C-alpha positions as CSV (number, residue, x, y, z in Angstrom):
1,X,0.0,0.0,0.0
2,X,1.3,3.4,-0.9
3,X,0.4,6.8,0.4
4,X,-0.1,5.7,4.0
5,X,1.4,7.8,6.6
6,X,3.1,6.3,9.6
7,X,1.6,7.7,12.8
8,X,3.7,8.1,16.0
9,X,2.2,8.1,19.5
10,X,3.8,8.8,22.9
11,X,2.4,8.8,26.4
12,X,4.3,9.7,29.6
13,X,3.4,8.7,33.2
14,X,4.2,10.8,36.3
15,X,3.9,10.2,40.0
16,X,2.8,13.0,42.4
17,X,4.2,12.8,45.9
18,X,2.0,14.1,48.7
19,X,-1.0,14.5,46.4
20,X,-4.0,16.4,47.9
21,X,-7.2,17.0,46.0
22,X,-7.2,20.8,46.2
23,X,-6.8,23.8,43.9
24,X,-3.2,24.5,44.8
25,X,-2.0,21.0,43.9
26,X,-4.2,21.0,40.7
27,X,-2.6,24.4,39.7
28,X,0.9,23.1,40.3
29,X,0.3,20.0,38.1
30,X,-1.2,22.1,35.4
31,X,1.8,24.4,35.5
32,X,4.1,21.4,35.3
33,X,2.3,20.1,32.3
34,X,2.7,23.2,30.2
35,X,6.3,24.0,31.4
36,X,7.4,20.4,30.6
37,X,5.9,19.6,27.3
38,X,8.9,18.1,25.5
39,X,10.4,19.8,22.5
40,X,9.0,18.0,19.4
41,X,5.8,16.7,21.1
42,X,3.9,18.1,18.0
43,X,5.5,15.4,15.8
44,X,3.2,12.8,17.4
45,X,-0.2,12.1,16.1
46,X,-1.2,11.8,19.8
47,X,0.8,12.8,22.9
48,X,-0.4,12.2,26.5
49,X,0.6,12.9,30.0
50,X,-1.0,11.0,32.9
51,X,-0.5,11.7,36.6
52,X,-0.9,9.3,39.4
53,X,-0.8,10.0,43.1
54,X,2.0,8.0,44.8
55,X,0.6,5.3,47.1
56,X,1.5,2.1,48.7
57,X,0.9,0.3,45.4
58,X,1.6,3.1,42.9
59,X,5.3,3.9,43.6
60,X,8.6,3.7,41.8
61,X,9.7,0.5,43.5
62,X,6.5,-1.4,42.5
63,X,6.5,0.0,39.0
64,X,10.1,-1.0,38.4
65,X,9.3,-4.5,39.6
66,X,6.1,-4.8,37.6
67,X,5.3,-2.0,35.1
68,X,1.9,-3.6,34.4
69,X,0.8,-2.3,37.8
70,X,-0.1,1.0,36.0
71,X,-2.8,-0.8,34.0
72,X,-3.8,-3.3,36.6
73,X,-4.0,-1.1,39.6
74,X,-3.0,2.6,39.2
75,X,-5.4,3.5,36.4
76,X,-8.3,2.3,38.5
77,X,-7.2,3.6,41.9
78,X,-4.5,6.3,41.8
79,X,-5.0,8.3,38.5
80,X,-5.6,12.0,39.2
81,X,-5.1,13.8,35.8
82,X,-4.8,13.0,32.2
83,X,-3.9,15.4,29.4
84,X,-4.0,14.5,25.7
85,X,-2.9,16.3,22.5
86,X,-4.0,15.3,19.1
87,X,-2.2,16.6,16.1
88,X,-0.6,19.5,18.2
89,X,-4.0,20.6,19.7
90,X,-4.7,20.1,23.4
91,X,-8.0,18.3,23.2
92,X,-8.5,16.4,26.5
93,X,-8.1,17.2,30.1
94,X,-9.5,14.8,32.6
95,X,-9.5,15.0,36.4
96,X,-10.1,11.8,38.4
97,X,-11.3,11.1,41.9
98,X,-11.0,7.5,43.2
99,X,-10.4,6.3,39.6
100,X,-13.6,8.0,38.2
101,X,-13.5,10.9,35.8
102,X,-15.0,14.1,37.1
103,X,-14.2,16.0,33.9
104,X,-14.7,18.4,32.6
105,X,-14.6,20.0,36.1
106,X,-15.7,23.3,34.5
107,X,-17.0,23.4,31.0
108,X,-16.2,27.1,30.7
109,X,-12.5,26.4,31.0
110,X,-10.7,25.9,27.7
111,X,-6.9,25.3,27.3
112,X,-5.2,26.2,24.0
113,X,-1.7,25.6,22.8
114,X,-0.5,29.0,21.5
115,X,2.6,27.6,19.7
């Protein structure tokens, strides 16, 4: 087949120490996201950043022993935020409480990439 374009995807995972469900922590995570978008993220068809609260199960030691813990446990119990970009456009922000999406937290809030 000719004319098909190869698509590239990338997703990064982050742990948040001492996570509290409050505005100050949410603001700090949001600032981190936009300060730390990697150079070249726009080359991906889809780029994502997901944040988990550090817990007895979701921690560096357990993830190094068994990376599948992210899918088997963390995504259901310790996920707090997920951000997605599709073809350079920020299109998804999700906040989670106890593994359940509470997004959009405020439908009047819109985030745009000004690059």
